[in-house]
N, C-alpha and C positions, 0 to 999 in steps of 0.2 A: 236334567243331567243326560249326557250322551254316552251310552254304554258302548265301549270299544274293547273287546277282549285282546289282550296283550301281555307280553312279559313285562313285568314291573322293573325289571333290571335296567338302570340307566344305560344309555349307548355311550359307554366309556371308551369304545374303540375309535371314536372320531377324534380327528385332530383336535388340539386344544383350542385353536382359533375358532373352529366350528362349534366345539362345545360351548365356548364363551359367548358365542353369537346367539345359539339357541337359548341359552340360558337368560340371555338378556331379554327374552320374549316371554319369559314366565309370568303368568297372571294377567297379561295384557289382553285386550279384545273389546272392551267397551270404551269408546272415546268420545266425549261430548264437551262442548263448550271449551275446546282447547286444552283438555287434560284428560288422563286416564281415571276411569271410575272402577273402584273395587267391587266385585260381585260376590254373591253368597255362594255361588256354584261355579265349578271349573270342570273341564274334560280334558283328557290327554289327547295330544296328537302323536301319531306313531311314524317311525321311519319305515317306509315301505321296503327298503333294502334288507332289513333286519326284523322287522315286527315289533321292535323295542320302543318304549316310550321316549318321546322326545321332550315335550314340554307341557305344562298344564296351562289351559287358555281359558279366558273368561267365558262363562255360559250365561248369556243374558236372560234375565227374568222380565216380568211385566214392568217392574219400576225402572228398570235399565232402559227398555225400550221407549218409555214415556220419557225418560231424561234426554235420551238422544234425539227424539223427535222434537222436543221442546228446544233444544239447542239448535237444530237446523232451522226450525219456523222462527225463532228469534232473529237469526242471522239472514234469513232470506230477504227481509225488507230492506236490510242495509246493502247486501250483496247486489241486488238488482239495480241499485242506483249507482254502482261503481261503472264508470265509462267502459264501453265495450273493448276499446283498446287496451285498457288498464287490465281488464280481466283477462284478456289474452295474454298479455305480458306476464301476469302472475302464473298462468297455467304453463307458460314457457319456462318459467322459472322452476316449476315443479318437474318439468321434464329435464332440466339440467340436473335438478338434484338426484333424480333416479340414476343418471349417469355417473354422478359423483359416487353413488353407493352401488354401483353396477355388481361388484363382486359379492358384497354382503347379500343382496337381494337374491342374486342367482344361487348361492350356496343355500339360503334358506329354502328356496324352491326345490334344490336338488334332494336335499335331506328329507323334507316334509312331503313332497309329491312323487319323487322317484325319477323324474325326468333327468337326462344326462346333463351334466354341468354346462357342456357346450349350447345345448338347445335352451337352457335356462337363461344363459348370457344373451343369446339371440332375443328371447322374450323380453328381457329389459331393454335393450336397444329398440326393439320394435315398439314397445309402449311408449318410450320417450318420443320416438317418432311420430307415433299417432297423436300424442299430446301436443307436440310442435305443429302438426298439421291442423289440429282443431284450433289451437291459438291464432293460427293464421288466417283463419276464416272468421274472425271476430266480427269484422264488418259487413259480412254476408248475412247477419242477422238483421234483416230489414224489410220493411213492407213495400208496398206498391200504390201507384195511383190508379184509380179507375176512370176510364172515359165516362163523362157524365153530360147532362144537359146544361145549358147556359145558366150560370148562377149557382151552381152547386159544385162543391169540392169533396170528392170520397177518396179515402186512402185507408191503408191497413197499417196495425202496429202489432209487430210479433212481440209477445210478452211471456216471460218465464211462467212456469206452473208454481214454483215456491220450493217445496220439499220434494226431492226425487229420491227413490229408494232404487239401488241397483244390486241385485242378487247375482253372484257370479258362481262359475263351476270350479271344479278341482284340477282339471287337467292342464291349464296355464295360469296358475294362481296370480302371480304379479301382473301379467300381461292383461289379464281380465279385469283386476282389481283397479289397476292404474289407468287403463283406457277408458274405464268407466267414468271417470272424473272428467274426462274432456269436454264432450258435447254439453252436458248439463251445465257445468260451471261457466263456460264460455257464453251459454245461452242466458245465463244470469239466476241459475236456481242454485240452491244449496243440496248437498248430496250425503247420504247415508248409504256407505258400502256394507254388504252383508256377504263375506266370503264363505266359501264351502267350508263345513267343520272338519273335512279331511285335510285340508291344507290352508290354514289360516295364518301362518307365521309371517310370511313376506307381507301380507296386507297390513299387519301392525306396525311394521318398520315403514312402509309406504306412507302411511297416515302421518307417523312422526315427521317424515321428510315434508310432506304437504303442509302439516300444520307450523312448521317453521317458516312457511311463505305466506299462507293465506290467513285472513282474519279468523279468529275463533268461531266455531260453529258452522263454517263453510264446509268442511269436510268432517265427517263423523263416520265411526265405526261400530258394527255390532256383530259379535261372534256367537255362534250357537247352532242348533239344528234347525229343522223343518219349522217347529212351531215359532221361531223367531222371524223366519221368513213370512210365514202366514200373517203374523201379527202386524209386521210392517204393511203387507198388502191390504189388510183388513182396516188399517188406521185411516180415519176420515181426514186427517191432515196431510196425508201422503197421496197426492192426486196423479203422480206420474211414477210408473214402475216399470223396470226392465229386468228380465230374467234370462241367464244363460243356464241351461240345463235340460233335463229329460222332458220328454212329452208329458210323463207322470207329474213331475214337478210343475210344468207349465199349466196343466189343467188345475192343479191344486192352487196355484197362485191366481189364476184366473177366477176361479171360484170365490176365493177369499176376497179379492178385490171387488167383485161385484155384490158383496153381502151389505156394504153400508153406503157406497155412493158409485156414481158414474165416473170411472177413472179411465186414463191412458195407459194402456199396458202393451209393452213390446215384448216379443218371445222369441230368442234364438235357442231352438231344440235340436232335436236328434236328426240323424241322416242315416240311410241305408243306400249309399251313393253308388251309381254305376260307372264304371269305365268301359265304353263300348269301342271295341277294336275292329275296324272293318278290313277286309281281305288285303286291301292294298297298303296297310300300315306296315311299317318297319318292325319286324318281330322284337328285335333287341331294344329298340326305343319303348316298345310298348312294355316289355318286362322290366326295364329299369324304371319305367313311370309308374307301374303297378306297385312296386315295393315302395318307391318315393310317395305315392298318393296314400298309402296305408298309414303315414305319419309314424312308423315304428320307431325311427331315431329321435323324434321330438316328444312323443307321449305314449309309447308302447301301444299304438293303435287307438288309444282312448281320445278319439277326436270325432266330432260330429261331422266334419267334412271329409274324414277318410273314403276314399274310393273302394270300398269293402267288397263289391261285386264285380269281378272281371267277366264281362260279356263279351266273349271272344268268338270271332268268325271260325267255324270248324277247320278251315283250311290252315289256320294259325295255331291251333289248339296246342298240339304236341310240342312244338318249339318253344312256345311261350310259357306253358306251364313247367317244362323243363328249366327253362332259364329262371323263372320265377322261384321255383323250388331251391335252385342253387343259390341265388342271392338271398333268400330269407334264411337258408340254412347257415350262410356264411356270416350273418350278423353277430357281432360280439356282445353278448349279455353279461352285464356285470354291475359294479359299484357305480352309482350315479356320480360320485366325485372323482372318478378315475377318468382322465381325459380320454383314454383309449376306449373307453365304453361306448357302444353304439346303440344300445337299447337297455333301458332300466327296468325296474319292476312295474308292475300295475300298482295302483294307489292303495289298495286294501285287499284283504283276504277275500271279501265279498265280491270285489271285481274279478278276481281271478276265478274264483268258484262259478261265477256267472259264464266266463267264457268256457271253463271246463263242462259245464252242464250243456251249453249249446253244442259244443263240438261232440260230446257223447251221444246227445240225442240225434244229431245228425247222422253220425256214423251208425246208429241203431236203425235209421231210417234208409240206409243204403249209400251214403255219401263216402268217398274214398279218400283217406288221409294221406297227403302226398309229403307233408314235413310237419314237424312240431307236434302239437296235441298233447303235450306234457310239460311238467315242470323240469328245469335244469337239474342235473344230478350233482354238479360241482358242489363240494362241501361249503363253499364260502357263500352260496347262494340259497342253501336249504332252508334258512329261517326267514327269508324275505319272501315277497309276493311275486316271484318271477314265473313267468310262462313263456314258452318258446313260441316264436312266430309260426303261425298254423296256416296251411293250405289245404283245402277241401275240394276234390272234383265230384263230379257227377251228382251235382246238387239241383235238385228239381225245385221248380217255381212254388210248389206247395209246401216245401219244408220251411219250418220256423226260422232256421238260420238264413233262408233266403229272403225273408220279408222283415225281420224283426233286428233291431240295432243290438249287436253284441257289446260294443264300446270295449274292444279288447283287440289283440293282434291276430285276428282271424279273418282270413280273405277266402271267399268262395268263387268257384269257376262255374260259369253258366255259358255253354255253347249256343250258338245260333247259326241258322242257315240263310235268312232273308232279314232284310231291314225291318219289315213288319214284326217279325218274330222278337228281334232285337228290342223294338220300342215297346212292344207289350211287355216284355220281361223288365225292362228298364222303369216303366210305370206302374209295375205291379206290387207297389208297396204303399202304406200310408204317408211316406216321407216325400219330400221334395226339396232338399237343400242344395247338393252340388251334383254335378254330372261332369264326365269327361268324353270327348269323342278323339279318336286318333284315325286319321285318314288324309290322304293327299287330294280327295276329291272335294273340292269346295262346296259343291251343289248339295253332295249328301251331308257334309258337315252342318251346312247351314239347315237343310231340312230336319235333321235330328235335332239340331239345337232349338228349332222353332217348336218341335213337337214334344221333346222331353220335359216332363214336368219338374223343374228344378229352378231355384232362384240364382244359381251362379253356375255357368258352364265354361270349362276350359276345352279348347280345341287343340290337340297335340301337346298338351301339358296338363299338369296336376299341381294342386295345393299352393301354388304361388298366388299372392295377393298383391294387386297393384295399389299403391297408396291413393286413396280418394275413391277406389271403385266400391260400390254399395255390396255389403255382404248379408245374406239372409235367405230364408227359405219361403216355400208355399206349401199349402196343405198342412200336414201335422209337423212339419219342420219350423213353423212359427209365423210370425208377423213382425213387420218392420224390417229396417235395413240399418246396417252399422258401418262405422269407418268411412263416412262420406258426409257430404253437405246434408243430404237427406237426414242423417242421423241428427245432426245439429239443430236443424229446423224442427225435428220432431220433439225437441225439448222446449218449444214455445206454442203459445196459443195465440190465433189470430183475433185481433180486436178491430172491427171495422168502424170507421169514423166517418160520417156523413155531415157536412156543413153546407146550410143555406146561406149564402153571402148575402149581406144587406143590399137592397136595391138602392141604386144612387138617387139622392133627392131630386125631385124636379127642380129644374132651373127656372127662376122667374123670367116672365117675357119682358 
């Protein structure tokens, strides 16, 4: 059972259409062999905008986990024999199904996770686009021939793992759950999706959509807390696991996966990402990018890829900090379902308190607050998990807020005087997910790009992802790459085949 303190009063202030949609998700969460499974326990999901109960979702126990894994295992032998083009075609139909239910999926994410409705609609469109992309790569799951000596044929066969578990994060619920299907399914695996217990509702609808298209057992769902994720990782029949989450979660999944078998594990984890602005950069462009790169309007700063450290050359500091402060202060915080809202609440009281704690500790250590650092005072926002966008100056590299991921709307400023200092600050954390460099000096940009420890680097840009470009981190930001051909191939294992061809019989003289 997942304990989540909240008001037990139903969220009756929601429009009737939204209430009906939310109520249609009641009790769902465990999906196996093409149907929903009733569980002994449930947990409540909350509306971050009000702190009130939304719906009761199934909390899986050991029997439920075994049933779901059995469903995926039974379907795996049949699904791998479906021709690659047909698998791709069916995945493309799932993408179309998401587009058909775009508004329902976006509304569920907005009320369950707190992201603004416009951002949630974008997530659905992006999820469908990524599924279409993977579907189009179906024929790229292929082997190669190896040059050999005369009389020998050597080639490779990429084969699916079988059952794949994908454990997803709360900050983009539908996007992460839906795109988790693409690569494993196209590669011939069956999939078990385990969404975050903070935001499970859209995943239950996504699975219904996919189940209307795919054979029973090909797509399965498990909802619940960390013990469910650990049980999946530990199970001997699950040989391929992917997690999007924190470093702590990644370590836990890695340990669980290693307990019973040798498994393939990919981890997309946290980041404390630098935006490095050189003295020749346009201050206004830097200020706009800093706010954009914080992902405030898409997830209230709850993003592993947020450029949450502004490493600014001292000559630009005052102008850029003033402009960033003005932009952050001007963001409209409000109801996620209001189209005018630019930033919604954090996903939970715990997430907000984490931001508050980091900010308080930083200020006590000497950091200077430029904006934010408090909850909004508007009556309509008092019960939700809202926190104003926050900017801190005079942040030293030894402060916790300079090296640890806050996962909230908190940006720190760290000035520098020469590139060596900038690089030392940029690489001074355990993470290595993204980085951004702003300059018109191509040589300096490429020098920093090669030396900064990050898996994804923008030059004169932030946050934007090109379809097909591999995304992932180094060091404690994880292993593996997503959203690319490399991700698709990572859901296969290579089998090498070596054939000694029979020699021709000697001809009679």
